[in-house]
MOPAC internal coordinates of N, CA, C and O (Angstrom, degrees):
PM7 1SCF
backbone

  N    0.0000 0     0.00 0     0.00 0    0    0    0
  C    1.4527 1     0.00 0     0.00 0    1    0    0
  C    1.5296 1   111.27 1     0.00 0    2    1    0
  O    1.2310 1   120.73 1   136.72 1    3    2    1
  N    1.3374 1   116.21 1   -43.28 1    3    2    1
  C    1.4597 1   120.38 1  -178.21 1    5    3    2
  C    1.5224 1   110.78 1   -66.35 1    6    5    3
  O    1.2310 1   120.34 1   141.06 1    7    6    5
  N    1.3393 1   116.95 1   -38.94 1    7    6    5
  C    1.4634 1   120.23 1   179.87 1    9    7    6
  C    1.5186 1   111.33 1   -62.67 1   10    9    7
  O    1.2310 1   120.38 1   142.32 1   11   10    9
  N    1.3136 1   116.89 1   -37.68 1   11   10    9
  C    1.4600 1   120.80 1   178.81 1   13   11   10
  C    1.5239 1   110.09 1   -65.92 1   14   13   11
  O    1.2310 1   120.54 1   138.34 1   15   14   13
  N    1.3187 1   116.58 1   -41.66 1   15   14   13
  C    1.4590 1   120.17 1   179.47 1   17   15   14
  C    1.5237 1   111.91 1   -66.51 1   18   17   15
  O    1.2310 1   120.39 1   142.16 1   19   18   17
  N    1.3243 1   116.86 1   -37.84 1   19   18   17
  C    1.4638 1   120.41 1   177.78 1   21   19   18
  C    1.5227 1   110.14 1   -63.70 1   22   21   19
  O    1.2310 1   120.46 1   136.12 1   23   22   21
  N    1.3273 1   116.73 1   -43.88 1   23   22   21
  C    1.4610 1   120.32 1   177.33 1   25   23   22
  C    1.5292 1   111.47 1   -63.87 1   26   25   23
  O    1.2310 1   120.35 1   142.17 1   27   26   25
  N    1.3157 1   116.94 1   -37.83 1   27   26   25
  C    1.4626 1   121.03 1   178.22 1   29   27   26
  C    1.5324 1   110.91 1   -64.25 1   30   29   27
  O    1.2310 1   120.35 1   135.45 1   31   30   29
  N    1.3146 1   116.94 1   -44.55 1   31   30   29
  C    1.4645 1   120.93 1   178.88 1   33   31   30
  C    1.5262 1   110.54 1   -64.87 1   34   33   31
  O    1.2310 1   120.19 1   138.64 1   35   34   33
  N    1.3254 1   117.24 1   -41.36 1   35   34   33
  C    1.4631 1   119.86 1   178.42 1   37   35   34
  C    1.5268 1   110.94 1   -64.63 1   38   37   35
  O    1.2310 1   119.97 1   141.79 1   39   38   37
  N    1.3087 1   117.66 1   -38.21 1   39   38   37
  C    1.4611 1   121.11 1   176.68 1   41   39   38
  C    1.5181 1   111.70 1   -64.92 1   42   41   39
  O    1.2310 1   120.55 1   137.71 1   43   42   41
  N    1.3289 1   116.54 1   -42.29 1   43   42   41
  C    1.4698 1   120.32 1   178.00 1   45   43   42
  C    1.5262 1   110.73 1   -64.76 1   46   45   43
  O    1.2310 1   120.22 1   141.48 1   47   46   45
  N    1.3218 1   117.19 1   -38.52 1   47   46   45
  C    1.4599 1   121.32 1   177.54 1   49   47   46
  C    1.5220 1   110.90 1   -64.38 1   50   49   47
  O    1.2310 1   120.39 1   136.34 1   51   50   49
  N    1.3307 1   116.87 1   -43.66 1   51   50   49
  C    1.4657 1   120.58 1   178.36 1   53   51   50
  C    1.5280 1   110.64 1   -63.07 1   54   53   51
  O    1.2310 1   120.21 1   138.74 1   55   54   53
  N    1.3206 1   117.21 1   -41.26 1   55   54   53
  C    1.4640 1   120.82 1   178.21 1   57   55   54
  C    1.5243 1   110.89 1   -64.73 1   58   57   55
  O    1.2310 1   120.09 1   138.27 1   59   58   57
  N    1.3170 1   117.44 1   -41.73 1   59   58   57
  C    1.4640 1   120.74 1   178.92 1   61   59   58
  C    1.5279 1   110.77 1   -63.87 1   62   61   59
  O    1.2310 1   120.02 1   137.52 1   63   62   61
  N    1.3203 1   117.57 1   -42.48 1   63   62   61
  C    1.4671 1   120.67 1   178.31 1   65   63   62
  C    1.5289 1   111.02 1   -64.91 1   66   65   63
  O    1.2310 1   120.41 1   139.57 1   67   66   65
  N    1.3133 1   116.83 1   -40.43 1   67   66   65
  C    1.4646 1   120.50 1   177.98 1   69   67   66
  C    1.5257 1   110.86 1   -62.69 1   70   69   67
  O    1.2310 1   120.55 1   135.68 1   71   70   69
  N    1.3254 1   116.56 1   -44.32 1   71   70   69
  C    1.4647 1   120.06 1   178.57 1   73   71   70
  C    1.5223 1   111.77 1   -65.35 1   74   73   71
  O    1.2310 1   120.13 1   144.06 1   75   74   73
  N    1.3303 1   117.37 1   -35.94 1   75   74   73
  C    1.4640 1   120.02 1   176.67 1   77   75   74
  C    1.5206 1   110.78 1   -63.04 1   78   77   75
  O    1.2310 1   120.35 1   138.56 1   79   78   77
  N    1.3208 1   116.93 1   -41.44 1   79   78   77
  C    1.4661 1   120.39 1   178.85 1   81   79   78
  C    1.5209 1   110.54 1   -66.25 1   82   81   79
  O    1.2310 1   120.51 1   135.02 1   83   82   81
  N    1.3349 1   116.62 1   -44.98 1   83   82   81
  C    1.4613 1   120.51 1  -177.92 1   85   83   82
  C    1.5295 1   111.07 1   -63.40 1   86   85   83
  O    1.2310 1   119.97 1   128.72 1   87   86   85
  N    1.3127 1   117.66 1   -51.28 1   87   86   85
  C    1.4567 1   119.79 1  -176.70 1   89   87   86
  C    1.5282 1   112.14 1   -74.71 1   90   89   87
  O    1.2310 1   119.82 1   152.36 1   91   90   89
  N    1.3238 1   117.95 1   -27.64 1   91   90   89
  C    1.4611 1   120.19 1   173.87 1   93   91   90
  C    1.5130 1   111.23 1   -66.88 1   94   93   91
  O    1.2310 1   120.78 1   137.24 1   95   94   93
  N    1.3214 1   116.11 1   -42.76 1   95   94   93
  C    1.4686 1   120.27 1   176.59 1   97   95   94
  C    1.5180 1   110.66 1   -65.06 1   98   97   95
  O    1.2310 1   120.46 1   138.87 1   99   98   97
  N    1.3153 1   116.72 1   -41.13 1   99   98   97
  C    1.4673 1   121.21 1   178.16 1  101   99   98
  C    1.5280 1   110.63 1   -61.72 1  102  101   99
  O    1.2310 1   120.31 1   134.56 1  103  102  101
  N    1.3124 1   117.01 1   -45.44 1  103  102  101
  C    1.4646 1   120.83 1   178.77 1  105  103  102
  C    1.5155 1   112.29 1   -64.12 1  106  105  103
  O    1.2310 1   120.94 1   143.87 1  107  106  105
  N    1.3163 1   115.81 1   -36.13 1  107  106  105
  C    1.4695 1   120.01 1   178.97 1  109  107  106
  C    1.5251 1   110.65 1   -69.02 1  110  109  107
  O    1.2310 1   120.28 1   137.58 1  111  110  109
  N    1.3193 1   117.07 1   -42.42 1  111  110  109
  C    1.4657 1   119.58 1  -178.77 1  113  111  110
  C    1.5185 1   111.92 1   -70.85 1  114  113  111
  O    1.2310 1   119.52 1   149.44 1  115  114  113
  N    1.3248 1   118.52 1   -30.56 1  115  114  113
  C    1.4651 1   121.12 1   178.37 1  117  115  114
  C    1.5257 1   112.65 1   -86.08 1  118  117  115
  O    1.2310 1   120.14 1  -179.51 1  119  118  117
  N    1.3140 1   117.34 1     0.49 1  119  118  117
  C    1.4554 1   120.88 1   177.23 1  121  119  118
  C    1.5153 1   114.56 1    79.19 1  122  121  119
  O    1.2310 1   119.83 1  -164.94 1  123  122  121
  N    1.3307 1   117.93 1    15.06 1  123  122  121
  C    1.4660 1   120.78 1  -179.73 1  125  123  122
  C    1.5266 1   112.15 1   -87.72 1  126  125  123
  O    1.2310 1   120.33 1   170.34 1  127  126  125
  N    1.3178 1   116.97 1    -9.66 1  127  126  125
  C    1.4616 1   120.73 1  -179.55 1  129  127  126
  C    1.5181 1   107.84 1  -134.71 1  130  129  127
  O    1.2310 1   120.99 1   -45.70 1  131  130  129
  N    1.3079 1   115.72 1   134.30 1  131  130  129
  C    1.4587 1   119.23 1  -178.98 1  133  131  130
  C    1.5292 1   110.20 1   -76.83 1  134  133  131
  O    1.2310 1   120.41 1   -29.31 1  135  134  133
  N    1.3277 1   116.82 1   150.69 1  135  134  133
  C    1.4636 1   119.03 1   177.69 1  137  135  134
  C    1.5330 1   112.80 1   -60.93 1  138  137  135
  O    1.2310 1   119.96 1   149.37 1  139  138  137
  N    1.3379 1   117.69 1   -30.63 1  139  138  137
  C    1.4753 1   120.04 1   177.82 1  141  139  138
  C    1.5233 1   110.93 1   -66.14 1  142  141  139
  O    1.2310 1   120.33 1   139.22 1  143  142  141
  N    1.3323 1   116.97 1   -40.78 1  143  142  141
  C    1.4651 1   120.18 1   178.16 1  145  143  142
  C    1.5215 1   110.62 1   -65.23 1  146  145  143
  O    1.2310 1   120.45 1   141.36 1  147  146  145
  N    1.3168 1   116.75 1   -38.64 1  147  146  145
  C    1.4532 1   120.55 1   178.22 1  149  147  146
  C    1.5254 1   110.37 1   -66.29 1  150  149  147
  O    1.2310 1   120.01 1   138.93 1  151  150  149
  N    1.3229 1   117.59 1   -41.07 1  151  150  149
  C    1.4659 1   121.12 1   178.61 1  153  151  150
  C    1.5278 1   110.64 1   -64.74 1  154  153  151
  O    1.2310 1   120.40 1   140.56 1  155  154  153
  N    1.3245 1   116.83 1   -39.44 1  155  154  153
  C    1.4668 1   120.41 1   178.58 1  157  155  154
  C    1.5219 1   111.44 1   -66.83 1  158  157  155
  O    1.2310 1   120.18 1   151.27 1  159  158  157
  N    1.3049 1   117.26 1   -28.73 1  159  158  157
  C    1.4544 1   121.20 1   178.31 1  161  159  158
  C    1.5226 1   111.36 1   -77.64 1  162  161  159
  O    1.2310 1   120.39 1   142.68 1  163  162  161
  N    1.3120 1   116.86 1   -37.32 1  163  162  161
  C    1.4627 1   121.36 1  -175.33 1  165  163  162
  C    1.5279 1   112.23 1   -83.91 1  166  165  163
  O    1.2310 1   119.75 1   154.22 1  167  166  165
  N    1.3245 1   118.09 1   -25.78 1  167  166  165
  C    1.4677 1   121.86 1  -174.63 1  169  167  166
  C    1.5360 1   113.64 1   -54.94 1  170  169  167
  O    1.2310 1   118.49 1   132.84 1  171  170  169
  N    1.3358 1   120.49 1   -47.16 1  171  170  169
  C    1.4722 1   118.45 1   179.57 1  173  171  170
  C    1.5323 1   113.18 1   -64.36 1  174  173  171
  O    1.2310 1   120.66 1   146.96 1  175  174  173
  N    1.3243 1   116.35 1   -33.04 1  175  174  173
  C    1.4625 1   119.45 1   178.96 1  177  175  174
  C    1.5217 1   110.01 1   -66.89 1  178  177  175
  O    1.2310 1   120.74 1   135.41 1  179  178  177
  N    1.3255 1   116.20 1   -44.59 1  179  178  177
  C    1.4664 1   120.50 1   178.52 1  181  179  178
  C    1.5330 1   110.12 1   -64.34 1  182  181  179
  O    1.2310 1   120.75 1   138.14 1  183  182  181
  N    1.3289 1   116.17 1   -41.86 1  183  182  181
  C    1.4656 1   120.33 1   178.49 1  185  183  182
  C    1.5251 1   110.91 1   -61.08 1  186  185  183
  O    1.2310 1   120.21 1   137.73 1  187  186  185
  N    1.3184 1   117.20 1   -42.27 1  187  186  185
  C    1.4649 1   120.81 1   178.37 1  189  187  186
  C    1.5222 1   111.10 1   -62.53 1  190  189  187
  O    1.2310 1   120.30 1   136.53 1  191  190  189
  N    1.3165 1   117.03 1   -43.47 1  191  190  189
  C    1.4620 1   120.10 1  -179.47 1  193  191  190
  C    1.5287 1   110.58 1   -64.99 1  194  193  191
  O    1.2310 1   120.30 1   136.02 1  195  194  193
  N    1.3279 1   117.04 1   -43.98 1  195  194  193
  C    1.4722 1   120.08 1  -179.72 1  197  195  194
  C    1.5273 1   110.55 1   -64.82 1  198  197  195
  O    1.2310 1   120.28 1   132.37 1  199  198  197
  N    1.3305 1   117.07 1   -47.63 1  199  198  197
  C    1.4689 1   119.60 1   179.78 1  201  199  198
  C    1.5274 1   111.38 1   -63.99 1  202  201  199
  O    1.2310 1   120.25 1   141.43 1  203  202  201
  N    1.3151 1   117.13 1   -38.57 1  203  202  201
  C    1.4632 1   120.11 1   178.67 1  205  203  202
  C    1.5083 1   112.45 1   -63.48 1  206  205  203
  O    1.2310 1   120.98 1   139.06 1  207  206  205
  N    1.3325 1   115.74 1   -40.94 1  207  206  205
  C    1.4671 1   119.25 1   179.15 1  209  207  206
  C    1.5286 1   111.34 1   -69.33 1  210  209  207
  O    1.2310 1   120.54 1   141.00 1  211  210  209
  N    1.3275 1   116.57 1   -39.00 1  211  210  209
  C    1.4609 1   120.09 1  -178.22 1  213  211  210
  C    1.5248 1   111.30 1   -72.64 1  214  213  211
  O    1.2310 1   120.37 1   134.53 1  215  214  213
  N    1.3145 1   116.91 1   -45.47 1  215  214  213
  C    1.4648 1   120.60 1  -174.20 1  217  215  214
  C    1.5254 1   113.59 1   -83.41 1  218  217  215
  O    1.2310 1   119.78 1   157.79 1  219  218  217
  N    1.3233 1   118.02 1   -22.21 1  219  218  217
  C    1.4615 1   123.04 1  -176.44 1  221  219  218
  C    1.5292 1   112.39 1    59.04 1  222  221  219
  O    1.2310 1   120.39 1  -157.95 1  223  222  221
  N    1.3208 1   116.85 1    22.05 1  223  222  221
  C    1.4565 1   122.74 1   178.53 1  225  223  222
  C    1.5266 1   106.46 1  -137.84 1  226  225  223
  O    1.2310 1   120.29 1   -85.47 1  227  226  225
  N    1.3232 1   117.04 1    94.53 1  227  226  225
  C    1.4556 1   121.16 1  -170.30 1  229  227  226
  C    1.5297 1   114.05 1   -66.74 1  230  229  227
  O    1.2310 1   118.54 1   141.04 1  231  230  229
  N    1.3280 1   120.40 1   -38.96 1  231  230  229
  C    1.4717 1   118.38 1   176.74 1  233  231  230
  C    1.5301 1   112.35 1   -62.35 1  234  233  231
  O    1.2310 1   120.42 1   138.22 1  235  234  233
  N    1.3327 1   116.81 1   -41.78 1  235  234  233
  C    1.4612 1   120.12 1   178.22 1  237  235  234
  C    1.5296 1   110.45 1   -66.53 1  238  237  235
  O    1.2310 1   120.40 1   142.48 1  239  238  237
  N    1.3263 1   116.85 1   -37.52 1  239  238  237
  C    1.4704 1   120.97 1   177.22 1  241  239  238
  C    1.5199 1   110.84 1   -64.09 1  242  241  239
  O    1.2310 1   120.41 1   142.21 1  243  242  241
  N    1.3255 1   116.83 1   -37.79 1  243  242  241
  C    1.4653 1   120.16 1   178.30 1  245  243  242
  C    1.5271 1   111.32 1   -66.16 1  246  245  243
  O    1.2310 1   120.47 1   140.90 1  247  246  245
  N    1.3269 1   116.71 1   -39.10 1  247  246  245
  C    1.4584 1   120.47 1   178.41 1  249  247  246
  C    1.5252 1   110.53 1   -66.36 1  250  249  247
  O    1.2310 1   120.39 1   135.33 1  251  250  249
  N    1.3354 1   116.86 1   -44.67 1  251  250  249
  C    1.4617 1   119.77 1   177.53 1  253  251  250
  C    1.5319 1   111.69 1   -63.17 1  254  253  251
  O    1.2310 1   120.61 1   142.41 1  255  254  253
  N    1.3275 1   116.43 1   -37.59 1  255  254  253
  C    1.4725 1   120.14 1   177.43 1  257  255  254
  C    1.5236 1   110.37 1   -62.61 1  258  257  255
  O    1.2310 1   120.49 1   136.64 1  259  258  257
  N    1.3174 1   116.67 1   -43.36 1  259  258  257
  C    1.4602 1   120.25 1   178.89 1  261  259  258
  C    1.5238 1   110.90 1   -62.58 1  262  261  259
  O    1.2310 1   120.29 1   134.21 1  263  262  261
  N    1.3133 1   117.05 1   -45.79 1  263  262  261
  C    1.4659 1   120.88 1  -179.04 1  265  263  262
  C    1.5295 1   110.66 1   -63.30 1  266  265  263
  O    1.2310 1   120.36 1   133.40 1  267  266  265
  N    1.3342 1   116.92 1   -46.60 1  267  266  265
  C    1.4666 1   120.34 1  -179.61 1  269  267  266
  C    1.5293 1   110.62 1   -63.22 1  270  269  267
  O    1.2310 1   120.28 1   137.93 1  271  270  269
  N    1.3253 1   117.07 1   -42.07 1  271  270  269
  C    1.4646 1   120.55 1   179.63 1  273  271  270
  C    1.5282 1   111.10 1   -63.92 1  274  273  271
  O    1.2310 1   120.33 1   138.18 1  275  274  273
  N    1.3218 1   116.97 1   -41.82 1  275  274  273
  C    1.4617 1   120.11 1   178.59 1  277  275  274
  C    1.5286 1   111.54 1   -65.30 1  278  277  275
  O    1.2310 1   120.12 1   139.41 1  279  278  277
  N    1.3325 1   117.37 1   -40.59 1  279  278  277
  C    1.4659 1   120.45 1   178.68 1  281  279  278
  C    1.5307 1   111.65 1   -65.66 1  282  281  279
  O    1.2310 1   120.54 1   137.93 1  283  282  281
  N    1.3254 1   116.57 1   -42.07 1  283  282  281
  C    1.4668 1   119.83 1   178.19 1  285  283  282
  C    1.5246 1   110.75 1   -65.09 1  286  285  283
  O    1.2310 1   120.21 1   140.09 1  287  286  285
  N    1.3215 1   117.20 1   -39.91 1  287  286  285
  C    1.4681 1   121.24 1   177.99 1  289  287  286
  C    1.5245 1   110.95 1   -64.18 1  290  289  287
  O    1.2310 1   120.34 1   136.35 1  291  290  289
  N    1.3284 1   116.96 1   -43.65 1  291  290  289
  C    1.4652 1   120.30 1   178.78 1  293  291  290
  C    1.5250 1   110.56 1   -63.91 1  294  293  291
  O    1.2310 1   120.04 1   138.26 1  295  294  293
  N    1.3253 1   117.52 1   -41.74 1  295  294  293
  C    1.4665 1   120.72 1   178.16 1  297  295  294
  C    1.5268 1   110.95 1   -63.41 1  298  297  295
  O    1.2310 1   120.32 1   139.70 1  299  298  297
  N    1.3249 1   117.00 1   -40.30 1  299  298  297
  C    1.4649 1   120.45 1   178.47 1  301  299  298
  C    1.5267 1   111.29 1   -64.31 1  302  301  299
  O    1.2310 1   120.26 1   140.76 1  303  302  301
  N    1.3306 1   117.11 1   -39.24 1  303  302  301
  C    1.4649 1   120.47 1   177.84 1  305  303  302
  C    1.5268 1   111.38 1   -65.91 1  306  305  303
  O    1.2310 1   120.44 1   137.92 1  307  306  305
  N    1.3211 1   116.77 1   -42.08 1  307  306  305
  C    1.4658 1   120.33 1   179.05 1  309  307  306
  C    1.5203 1   110.31 1   -64.32 1  310  309  307
  O    1.2310 1   120.34 1   133.11 1  311  310  309
  N    1.3332 1   116.95 1   -46.89 1  311  310  309
  C    1.4675 1   120.08 1   179.97 1  313  311  310
  C    1.5222 1   111.69 1   -63.73 1  314  313  311
  O    1.2310 1   120.35 1   141.90 1  315  314  313
  N    1.3184 1   116.95 1   -38.10 1  315  314  313
  C    1.4647 1   120.30 1   178.13 1  317  315  314
  C    1.5268 1   110.68 1   -66.24 1  318  317  315
  O    1.2310 1   120.35 1   140.85 1  319  318  317
  N    1.3161 1   116.94 1   -39.15 1  319  318  317
  C    1.4682 1   120.46 1   177.62 1  321  319  318
  C    1.5161 1   111.46 1   -66.58 1  322  321  319
  O    1.2310 1   120.42 1   137.92 1  323  322  321
  N    1.3284 1   116.80 1   -42.08 1  323  322  321
  C    1.4518 1   119.98 1   177.86 1  325  323  322
  C    1.5173 1   111.94 1   -64.44 1  326  325  323
  O    1.2310 1   120.59 1   140.94 1  327  326  325
  N    1.3252 1   116.48 1   -39.06 1  327  326  325
  C    1.4543 1   120.26 1   177.73 1  329  327  326
  C    1.5287 1   110.38 1   -62.99 1  330  329  327
  O    1.2310 1   120.17 1   138.10 1  331  330  329
  N    1.3156 1   117.28 1   -41.90 1  331  330  329
  C    1.4630 1   121.22 1   178.35 1  333  331  330
  C    1.5187 1   112.24 1   -68.83 1  334  333  331
  O    1.2310 1   120.50 1   149.47 1  335  334  333
  N    1.3301 1   116.65 1   -30.53 1  335  334  333
  C    1.4630 1   120.79 1   179.67 1  337  335  334
  C    1.5230 1   111.73 1   -69.92 1  338  337  335
  O    1.2310 1   120.55 1   140.29 1  339  338  337
  N    1.3307 1   116.55 1   -39.71 1  339  338  337
  C    1.4630 1   119.90 1  -175.10 1  341  339  338
  C    1.5242 1   113.63 1   -93.66 1  342  341  339
  O    1.2310 1   119.34 1   177.95 1  343  342  341
  N    1.3213 1   118.87 1    -2.05 1  343  342  341
  C    1.4639 1   118.10 1   178.78 1  345  343  342
  C    1.5122 1   112.50 1  -110.95 1  346  345  343
  O    1.2310 1   120.10 1   180.00 1  347  346  345

């Protein structure tokens, strides 16, 4: 029973990722999404794939991806706040 549920969840995840790619590409081609927003969305996925391939340890790569993404986000917020403060 558990194996069937795991396969079902993995299938739903694959379908959700496929739909995200399809509608993200559609939004980008119709001009509803900026290329910067698309790059910000894809960057953690690419980082996870690169770290996973390099480290050969996917759970550790996922943790490093989360930490790096959080640090970059915090730095972007600080820089954006500083820019707003001085302008």
